N, C-alpha and C positions, 0 to 999 in steps of 0.2 A: 597458538594456531587453532583454527576453527575447522572442525570435521563435519561429516554428514550428520552425526547425531546432534550437533549444535543447531544445524539448520532445520532438522526435523522438529527439535524442541521449539524453535522459533515459530514454525508453522502451526504447531499444536497450541502454543501460547496465543498466537494471533487468532486462531479459531475460537479459543475460550474467550478472548477479549471481545471479538465480534459478536459471539453468542450473548454475552452480558450486555453489550451496548446496542444490540439490534433494534430495540424499540426506540431508543434515543436517536439512532441514525435515521430511522424511518420518520420520526417526528421532525427532524431537521429537513428531511426531503419533502415533507408534506407541502409547505408553502411555496417551494421553488422547484419541485421536481415531480416524480411520479408516485411518491410515498411508498417506494418499495426498496430503497437502498439497503436498509437493514436486513430485510427478509431475503433479498437476493444474495447479499454477502454471506449471511448465515448459511444459506443453502450451499454456496460455493465452498466456504471453508470447512463445512462439515464433510463435503465430498473430498476435499484435499486431505483431511485427517484420515479418512477411510482409505484413500489411495495410498498414502504413505505407509499405513499399517499393512496393507495388502502386498505392495510391491517392494518395500524396503530398499530404496536406492542407496548406493554405497559411496557416493561422492557428493560434496556440497552442490556442485553444478547440477547433478542429476536430481537431487531433492527439489531444487527451485524450478527446474524445467518441468518436472512432473506436476508440481503444484500449479504452475502457470497454465499448463495445458488443461488441467482439471477445472480451473476457474473459467477459462474460455468456454469450456463445454457445458458448464452448469449454471453460470451467472447470466441473468438476462440484462438488458439495457446496455449502457455504455461501460459500466464499471467492470464487467467480465473481461472484455477485450483489453481494457487499459491495465487492470491489475495482472491479467495474464501476460501481457507484453512486458510489464515491469519485471515479473519473476522469471519469465522465459529468457529475456535478454540478459538479465543479471546472471542466471544460471549458465547460459552459453558463454558469457565473458569469463566465467570461472573455469571453464574447460573441464578436463578430466582429472584434475588434481584431487588426491585423497584428502588433503588438508590445504587450507588457504590462510594467509595472514590477514590481519585486520585491514592492512593497507590494500591488499589485493581485493578484499571484499568491498571496501569503500570505492575503489576504482570500478569494479564490476557493477556496483549499484548505480554509480553515475551513468554508466552505459545504459542501464535499464531505465533510469529516469529520463535520459535524453531521448530514448526510443518512445517513451510515453508522450513526451513533449512533441515529438515529430508526428506521432499518430493522431493526437488530439489537437495539435496546433496551438497549444496553450503555453503561455509564459507566466512567470510570477506576476501577481497582481490581477490575473484574469478571473480569480475566484473559482479555482479548481483544486484538485488534489496536488497539483504542482506547487501550490502555495505552502504546503506542508512538506512535500518531498524534496524540493530544491534546497531549502535551508537545512534540512536534515542531512542531506548528502554533504553539504559544505561543512557541517559541524562534525561529521563522522570521523574526520581526521583527528579531532581532539579526543572524543570518547563517545561511547554509545549513549551515555547519560546526556551529553551535550546535544547529540542528535535528537534525542527524545524531547528535550526542552525546546529546541529550535522548531521541531515539527509541531509541537503543541502551540507555540507562539504563532507560528505561521497559520495554523488552522483557525485560531481565535481571531487573527487579523483579517480573515475573510469577511467577518460580520459586517463591517461598514462599507465593504466594496460593492460596486455594481458589477454583476456578472457579465463577462464578455465572451464566454464560451459555454457550450453545453446547453442543456434544456433551460437552465435558469436565465440564460441571456435573453430569451424571448420575453421575459417579464420586464426588462429594462429597469427603471428606477425601483420597481416593486421588489427587486431582488436584494436591495439594500436593507441591512438590519437583520439578515438571516445568515447564520454560519453555513458555509458550504459543507454538505454532507460528505463529499468525496475527500475534502481536506481533513475532516474529522476522522474518517475511517483510515486515511493514510497515517495520521498521527497515532492511531491505535496500533497500526502495524509496526511503526517505529518504536513505540512504547513497549510492545511485546519483545522486540529485539533487545532493548536495554534490560528488560526484566530477565531474559534468558542469560544475558551476559553478566548478570549479577550486579548491575549498576543502578 
């Protein structure tokens, strides 16, 4: 069973991963975005870590809802609302339970990913964070490690795609040959989950 501490450790590990990868995420964002994805997410997850230390929510749902709210309020651009939606909807789907099973979490994360798809209007193959998140959710039923591998493969598979959503879509063919920064950061989030699960 997964408790509030597990989800706090996930957000802390995600913050550390984003901090380490911020420069790389911004490099990925330079040719096809605003060159601020890494710095925006670093600011957001630093705020999430501070909020969790300050407020210490005591259920899995409350941890993710707080993290999502903090990302919305501190991250600029499109990624704040999208990551905020992902975590808030996942947290809401988990409800008030003190502990949740891996199956319940997988179901709740699917609710979160579906909400992101609805908000951004993106589908797999559009060269967005959905290319990492959708296969990760599908693989989460097998294991956290399988979800990490699926997210990483999904992110890498965005490189040859032409962007159909988001800022990069304005570039048309010039978006081809660049990995999507949102998919790369989504893969980091899933990798942090696997790390905390010990897989």
